C-alpha positions in Angstrom: -59.1 18.3 -4.6 -58.8 22.1 -5.1 -56.1 23.2 -7.4 -55.1 26.9 -7.6 -55.3 28.7 -10.9 -52.2 28.2 -13.0 -50.5 31.5 -13.6 -50.8 31.3 -17.4 -50.6 35.0 -17.9 -47.2 35.2 -16.1 -46.0 32.3 -18.1 -47.0 34.0 -21.4 -45.3 37.2 -20.3 -42.1 35.3 -19.6 -42.4 33.6 -23.0 -42.9 36.9 -24.8 -39.9 38.4 -23.0 -37.7 35.5 -23.8 -38.8 35.6 -27.5 -38.0 39.3 -27.7 -34.2 38.6 -27.4 -34.1 36.4 -30.6 -36.4 38.8 -32.4 -34.1 41.6 -31.5 -31.1 39.7 -32.7 -32.9 39.0 -36.0 -33.7 42.7 -36.3 -30.1 43.6 -35.7 -29.0 41.1 -38.4 -31.5 42.5 -40.8 -30.4 46.0 -40.0 -26.8 45.1 -40.8 -27.8 43.6 -44.2 -30.4 46.2 -45.4 -29.0 49.5 -46.7 -32.3 51.3 -46.2 -32.6 50.0 -42.6 -29.0 50.8 -41.9 -29.0 54.3 -43.4 -32.4 55.5 -42.1 -33.1 53.5 -39.0 -29.7 52.6 -37.4 -27.3 55.4 -38.3 -29.1 58.5 -37.1 -29.8 57.2 -33.5 -26.3 55.8 -33.3 -24.6 59.1 -34.4 -26.8 61.0 -31.9 -26.0 58.5 -29.1 -22.3 58.8 -30.0 -22.4 62.6 -30.1 -24.2 62.8 -26.7 -21.9 60.2 -25.1 -18.7 61.9 -26.3 -19.9 65.4 -25.5 -20.8 64.3 -21.9 -17.4 62.6 -21.5 -15.5 65.6 -22.9 -17.4 67.9 -20.5 -16.6 65.6 -17.6 -12.9 65.7 -18.5 -13.0 69.5 -18.9 -12.7 69.8 -22.7 -15.2 72.3 -23.7 -15.9 73.2 -27.3 -14.1 70.2 -28.7 -15.4 69.0 -32.1 -16.7 65.5 -32.0 -16.1 63.4 -35.1 -18.9 61.1 -36.2 -18.5 57.4 -36.1 -17.6 55.6 -39.3 -20.5 53.9 -41.1 -19.7 50.3 -40.0 -19.3 51.3 -36.3 -22.4 53.4 -36.4 -24.4 50.6 -38.1 -23.3 48.2 -35.4 -24.1 50.6 -32.6 -27.4 51.5 -34.2 -28.3 47.8 -34.5 -27.4 47.2 -30.9 -29.5 50.3 -29.8 -32.4 49.0 -31.9 -32.2 45.5 -30.4 -32.0 46.9 -26.8 -35.0 49.2 -27.6 -37.0 46.2 -28.8 -36.2 44.3 -25.6 -37.0 47.4 -23.5 -40.3 48.0 -25.2 -41.4 44.4 -25.0 -40.5 44.3 -21.3 -42.3 47.6 -20.7 -45.3 46.3 -22.5 -45.3 43.2 -20.4 -45.1 45.3 -17.2 -48.1 47.4 -18.4 -50.1 44.3 -19.2 -49.3 42.8 -15.8 -50.2 46.1 -14.1 -53.5 46.3 -15.8 -54.2 42.7 -15.0 -53.4 43.3 -11.3 -55.5 46.5 -11.3 -58.5 44.6 -12.8 -58.1 41.8 -10.2 -58.0 44.4 -7.5 -61.1 46.2 -8.8 -62.9 42.9 -9.0 -62.0 42.0 -5.4 -63.0 45.5 -4.2 -66.4 45.2 -6.0 -67.0 41.8 -4.4 -66.1 43.2 -1.0 -68.5 46.1 -1.6 -71.3 43.7 -2.6 -70.7 41.6 0.5 -70.8 44.7 2.7 -74.0 45.9 1.0 -75.5 42.4 1.5 -74.6 42.4 5.2 -76.0 45.9 5.7 -79.3 44.7 4.1 -79.4 41.7 6.3 -78.6 43.8 9.4 -81.5 46.1 8.5 -83.8 43.2 8.1 -82.8 41.7 11.5 -83.2 45.1 13.1 -86.7 45.4 11.7 -87.6 41.9 12.8 -86.2 42.7 16.3 -88.3 45.9 16.5 -91.4 44.0 15.4 -90.9 41.3 18.0 -90.2 43.9 20.6 -93.4 45.7 19.8 -95.3 42.3 20.0 -93.7 41.5 23.3 -94.8 44.9 24.7 -98.3 44.3 23.5 -98.4 40.9 25.1 -97.1 42.3 28.3 -99.7 45.1 28.2 -102.5 42.5 27.7 -101.2 40.4 30.6 -101.4 43.3 32.9 -105.1 43.8 32.2 -105.8 40.0 32.4 -107.3 39.2 35.8 -105.2 37.2 38.1 -106.6 33.7 38.8 -108.1 33.2 42.3 -107.4 30.2 44.5 -110.3 28.2 45.7 
């Protein structure tokens, strides 16, 4: 009984992606607890995100030149932790996609190499058969030539 290969790589990718969500949640919880993490990792991207978001909304509504107040520290820490968690999930998913792409590309290259080897083998066999056919054709012509010079039997 022939059993197809179990898609272990896909199962591992799925497991990694599923594990990234709890890891991201732990990172978010750690970011909320740690002052260093909160001040240097979470707050700057959160304030930048808030500034870009509010500036875009203000321009869409027609308010130009309005001063945008920064988020308070707790809201910025929460937003920064959320952004960090989403970034972790995004990068893990992107990494899985890159790994899957490279795996598929390697499989495609392997199949193409096998096909090229098969074609080369068939071309070699065809050349051998052509050579054999030409050799047999030459022998047949020689036998026919010898038959023409062979005297015909006479009836008695």
